[in-house]
Phi, psi and omega in degrees: 000135181283137178288129178296145179286140177273170177303321181297327178292340185260358184261135176273117181253143174235132184251143172253127185247162175276185183295338179269359180089007178282133179293128179242326183222158176231142176242141175211162180297148183300319179298324176293319177300314181300319179297319177298319179296316178299316179299317179299316180296321177298317179295324178295320178295317178301316180297320180295326185264006184305322184262009178297153177297137177253139177232150179297149181304318182300320179293318177298316180300315178299317181297317179293320179294319180297326181273356178081012181277343179229000000 
């Protein structure tokens, strides 16, 4: 099975190096930067909710139907 590409694999990066060729800065398109920030925020939310109570889908579905949301 092929490993799915990450956002980083899809971003075109350009590096600015010092006189010795060491990478010091990176440039990327603003839309790519924005996508990275969104991904980071999503991961932060997942981490915050890691210990939240989990309920079976069937129980959630019943609860939503009872409240008229579905």
